[in-house]
N, C-alpha and C positions, 0 to 999 in steps of 0.2 A: 706324775710328772709331765709337764708339757714342753714343747719345742717351738721353734718358729717356723718349722716346715710343717706343723700341723699334726705333728703325732703326739699321742696322749699314752701314757702306760698308768698301770697300778701296780703296788705291791700291798699283799695281806700279811708279810712276815717279815717287817721292818727292812726291807729292801734286799733279803736274800735273793727272792725269785721277783721277776716283773712280767707282766702281760700287757700287751698292747691293745687298748681301748678306743682306738680311732674309728673303727666302723661304726657309720651312722652321723658323723660329724661333717662339716664342710671340708672339702679337699683343700689340701696345700694354703690352709689358712692358720697365721700364728694363733698358736694358744696364749691369750693374752692374761688369762688367769683361771686358776682350778682351785674349787672350795669344796672341801669334805663339810657335810652337813654336821651340824653339832647336835641334831635332833634325832638322827635316824644316820646307823652307822653305813648302810648302803646306798645313800643317795649323796650324790656329788654334781656341783655346779659348775659348768664349764664357759666361757667367753673365748670368742674367737675375733681375730681382726685381720682384714683383708687389703687395708690402706694399701699396702706396698706393691700390690696388684690393681691398683685403682678400683677396688671392690669396696663400695661403702653401705654395703647390705650388715644390718644388725645381726650378730651371733649370740644368741644365747641358750644354752641347754640344760637340760636337767636327764639324770640317769637315777633312777631308784633302785638298781641291780649293779651296782660296782661298776657301772659305765659298759654293761653287756648291749643295753640299748639307750637310745638318747632320744628325748622330744624337745622340739625348739619350743621355748617360753618367751621369745621376743615380743610376739602378739602385735600390739600398736605401736612399738617405739619407731618413730620415724628413722628414716635413713641417716646412717651416721655408723662410724666404726664404736664397737664396746670394747674399753679397755679394763675392766675391771667389772667383776659380780661379787657382791658381799650379802650373806645372810644374816639377818637380824639375829643378834644371839638370846634374845628373849622371846620372839615370837616367830615361830617357824616359816609362817606363810609371808613373810615380809622381806623383801628382799631390796637390793639398792643396786643399780648400775650405772656407772660412770662412763659417758662417751666422748666423743670429740665435740659434743653440743651441750654437755651438763651433765645431771644426775635426773636418774627417773628412779621412780619408786611403785613397787606393786605390793598390796596388801592381801593377795589372793594367789600367790604361786606364780606368778607370772600371767595369768589371764587377760589382766589389761594392767597398764602402765601409764602411771601420772609424771608431770615434771615436778622434781622435788624443788620447792623453794624458789628464791629471788636471787638466784647467781646469775651473773652476765653468762651470754654463750661462751662457753670456753672449753678447753680441751681438760678432762678429768683426768689425772694420771692415776690417782689411788683415793680409796676411802677406806675408812675405817670406823666400827662402832664400839668406843671405849666401852669395855665389859662391866667397870665397876662405875661409870658416871654416867654411862648411855648418852654419852655425846657424839654425833656422826662428825667425823673430822673429815674432810675434802681436800684433797691437794691437787692444785690446779697448774696449768702452765701458763705462766707469767701474768697471774691473779692472784697469786698466794694461796694462803691457807684460809680454811672456813670452817665453821663450828656452829652446831646446830643439835639442842636438844632434843633427842630422838623421842622422848616423852610427850612434847609439843606435837610433834610429827603424826604419832600414831595415837593421840590422844584428840586428836583436832583442834587442838590450841596453836597451829604454828603461826609464829610472828615473823618468820624469815631468818636467815643466815647472818653471822655477825662474822665480819673479816677478822680474821687474826693476824 
């Protein structure tokens, strides 16, 4: 569970006990998203957002030990706040990041990122990869919903987003 003042907590027993796992993250930055890995129980991803303090540094973190230690996986994402991080439900090294400037994708666990698709430069509020249909759905601010077949992206046949 993340807070708007940058604190992050984990429970391993259904909410009975909680431990703070903030050490190693950017101080006092809003936790914009926390995502537990579907592939490894101890892996978690976290994105932070500092625009309320005029900090437009992208923050994306990965922990492989339940949040005891954190590693930045922001790599080459350009300046701009990160609003959402998602793990591909079928491929563990593919991650998607929704920022104030669009969507980025990494196919190597965050070592490098590329712009995803032909979206206009727009604030991405949320994104999800539909588990059954493998469709990436992107929710933007003021530009609507966009959909993309994740098989096209990951198979190299990408033809662009379709506005919904």
